[in-house]
N, C-alpha and C positions, 0 to 999 in steps of 0.2 A: 504494500500500500504506500502511496505517496504522502506528501505533506497534507495535513487536514485542509479541506477546502469548503466544508459546510459546518456552520455553527448551529447546533440545535439547542434551543432553550427549553426548559421543562422536561429534560430527558428522562426523569424518573416517572413521569405521568403516562397516561394512556397513549396519546398521540406521539409524544416525545420518544417514548420507548419504541413504538412502532417504527418511527423514522430511523432511529439508531439501528434497529434490527434490519431494516430494509435497504437503506442507502448503500451499504458496501456492495451488495449484489448488483446495484445499478451503476456502479463505477465511481461512486463518491466516497470520500474519506471524511466521515463526520467526527466532531467532538461534541460531547453533550454536557450541559451545565444544568444544575438544579440545586435547590436548597437541601435536598435529600440525597444521600449516598445511595447508589444502586449499581447494578451490573452494567447499566447503560449510561451512567454518569461519569464523565471524565474529570470534571472539576466541580467541587461543591462551593456554591456561592449564590448570592442573590443578584438579580438584575437591577434591584433598587440601589445597589452599591455601585456608584459610578466608577470608582477606582478598580473594582473587580472587573467590570465590563471592559474598561480601557486596557487592563492588563492582558485580556484575551487577544485583542488585536495586536498588541505589542509582542506577545509570545508567539502568535500564529499569523504572521504576515501573509500567509498563503490563503487565508479565508476569502472566499469569493461569494458565498451564499449564506444568508441568515434565515433560518426557519424559526420564527419566533412563536413558540407554542406556550411558554410559561404564562400562567395566569392564576389569579384567584377567580373562582367561578361560582355558579349558582349554589352548589352544595356548601359553600363557605359563607353564605350570607348571614347565617345565624351563629356562626362560630368566629367570625372575624369582624373587625371594626371597619367602618367606612374609610378611615384613614389608611388601614391596611390595603384596601382595594385600590385607593389612589396611589399608594406607594408602589405597588406591584404593577398594576394594569396601566397606569398612566406614566408615572415617573420612570418605571422600569422600561417601558416601551420607548420613551424619549431618550433615555440613556443609550439604548441599543441603536436607535436611529442616528443620533448625533455622532456616536463613536464610529459607526459604520461609515457614515458620510465623510468623517474626518480621516478614516484609515488610509485612503489613497494619498492624502497629503503628507502622511507620515512614512511613506515609502512602501506601503502595502500594495498588493494588487488591487485594482479597482473592484468594488463590490458589484457583482453582476445582478444580484437579486436580494431583496428583502421581502420575505413572505410572512405576513402577519395573519395568524389564525384567529379570526374573530368568531362570532357566533350568531346563529339565527335568533337567539334569545334577545339580541339587541333590538329586534323589531318590537318587542314588548307588547303593549296593548293593541298595536296594529294587527296582532295575530288572533284577537279574540272577539269576533262578531258575536252578537247576542243570539241565543236560540231563536230560530225563525228567520234569521238572515243567512244569505248564501255564505259558503265557505270563502275565506279570503285567499286570493291568488297572490302569492308573495314572490315578487321579483326584486332585483336590486334597486328599482325605482321607488319602492315603498318607503315612506318616511318613518324612521324609527320613533317609537314612543316608549322609551325605557320605563320599566315598572319597578326596578330595584337597583341597588348600587352596582351590581354586576353589569347590568345593561348600560347604565350611565357611563361607567368607566370604560367599557368596551367601545362604545360609540365615540367617547372622547379620544381614546387611543387611535381609532380609525382616523379621526380628524387630525390628530397629531401626525400620523403617517402621511396624510395628504399634504399637510403644511410643510413638513421637512422635505418631502419629495419635490414640491414646487420650488422650494428655496435652494435645494442642493442638486437636484437632478438624480438623486438616488432612485434606482428602479424599484418600485414598491407595488406589490400585489396583495390585496386583502381578500381573504377567503372566509366568508361567513358560513361556517359548517353547521349542519343540523346534528342531532344527537347521534353518538356512536359508542357511548359507554356500554359495557356489558352488565352493569348493575341493574337491579330491578327499578322500575319507575318509582319516583318519589311521591306519586299521587296514589293513595290507597283506593280512591274511588275509581280511577282509571283501571287499576289492576283488577278490581272487583267486577268490572264490566265484562271481562273475558275470562275470569277465573274458572278453573275446571279443565276438562279435557285431559289429554295424556301427559301434559306437563304440569298438572296440579294447580299451581298458582297463576297460570296463564301468562307467564313472562315471555316464553318463546312465541306464543300466539300473538301477544301484543306487539312485540318487536317486529315480527313479520308484517303485520298490518301497517306498522309505521313506515316501512319501506315505500309505501305508496304516497306518503305525504310529508314525513318529518324525520326520517332516519337515513343514515348512510353507513355502509360498512367501513370499518377503519382502514381496510386495504385500499378502498377507493379514495379515502381522504389522503392517504400517502401518495397515491398516484396523482391526485389533484395538486398536492404540494410540489411534486416533481415537475409537473406540467407548468406550474406557475414559475418555478425556478428557471426553466428553460425559455419561457416566453417573456420574462420581466423586462429585459432590455428592449425588446420590440414594443412592448406595451407602455413602458415608462410608469404609468399609473393605471390601476384597474381594481375593480371590486366585484366579487362573484359570490353567488349563493352556491354552496356545495351540499347537495342532497341527492339521494337516489332519484332518478327521473320518475315522475309520476306517470301512472298508466292512463290517466285521463287528462284531457286538455283544458285550456282556459275557455270553457264554454259556459255562459251564464246559466243555462238550464242544468248542466251537470253540477255546477257549484251550488245551485239551489237545492238539488236533490241530495247532495252530500250532507246538507243540514238536516234533512228529514228521513232519508232512506239510504244511508251509506252502503248497507249490505247489497242492495240491488245494483248500485254503481260498481262495486267491487266485482260482483259476479259478471256483469256485462263487459268489464274492461280487462279482467284478468282471467283468461281461459284456464279452466281446470281448478280454480280456487274453491268453488263450491264443493266439488267432490272431495278435494283434499281436506277441507275443514270438516266435512261430515265424517270422514274416515277417522280423523284425529279427535273428534269431539270438540273442536274449537268453535269460537264464537266470533262474530263480526262486531265492530264498534257501531253503535246506532247513529253516530254523528261525527263528522270531521269539521273542525272549525277553520282549518287553514290547509293550503297546499303550497309547498316550496317548489318553485320552478328553477331548475338548474340548467336550462337550455343554453343560456348565454355562456356559461363555463364550457359546456360541451362544444359549442360553436367556435369560441374565441381561443380557448386554451388547448383545444384538441383533446380534452379530457374524455376518456372512454370508461365510464363506470360499468363494472361487471356485475355487481351484486344488486340487481333489480328485484322487485317483487315477483315478476314473472319468472325470472331465473330461479328464485327461491322456491316457488311453487313447483316448477319443473323438477327441481332436485329432490324435494320431499316426495314427490310421486314415484321417483325411482330409488328411494331409500338412501339418498345421499345427504351429506351435511350441507346446509344452504348458506352457512356463514363461512367467512374466510378462515384459513389456517391462522392468519395473523391475529384474528380475534382471540383465539385460544392461547397463542404464544404470549400475547400481552397480558391477557387475563384481567382480573379485577385489581384495583390499585388501592384498596384499603378503605373505600367508602362503605359505610354500613348504615342500614336503616335504623332510625330511632323512632320513638313514639310519635314525634311530630311529622314524620314522613320526610325528613330532610337528612341528607348525608353530611356528616361533619367530620373533617380531619384537620389537623394542623401539621 
């Protein structure tokens, strides 16, 4: 392996670990940083520590790509203060952006890409039409209405990315990813809607259904990050929704029916899903409130997501595992369900 050319932040977490495991086979030499020691962490330290961030570029002048994954996120809202979120999500992002932009001036190679992993949670209240209203079709053009400190700081960090890119020319791509964690949903009511069947608590049932509108396999997130790295110089600045492609389109009638009869829409749009669910004793969700549209990323990044809901149904019908091997290699990262339905770790 050559000199390190990719800096991965948050390397002990779900996506950071997945990137560290995957990049070497794709021809990259990554180093990983995190506040937690792990098998995929090269250096322990915080992105909120400006001196620590600067030391990385001094030590590794060969860094050409930054995959910024480190974050405090929704599970931490009840366990961390608002100032903690500001320190990590905003100040930490600014530290990385400015040190990356300054790196070339200090004799380093020019940075070819800065990929910031944001979240579809940033859309906040824009995702929640009231019952009786059509499901919301969510694209990059939807204006975020954050509903907690997590969303507020991620939107602010995105704006920071845009500002520094405009001021310095650093190539930046923001990826708003939908959910890809393997832990059970933090909403007990949602879990109860599909509980039962051959997976007991309905977790697998629910995750498969989510591939139609609000979930993406972690292997597809890794491939999106790699596509963004390779396209950043051409794009200069861009922002994309990263979620498994929905099986239904942006049709007002379909979106209206998703509010009142989601099962019928699933059956119409995903061949074989009715028979598969009947065999497994699975249930459909009665209502979908939003659909994430990732078509722009597919068109502009050349991203080719493999783990779609149709692919999942086809695999289940032939007795195959529908989730990626990477999902199981990364596994769960210490989040645990508590009585409030929130995952909390420090």
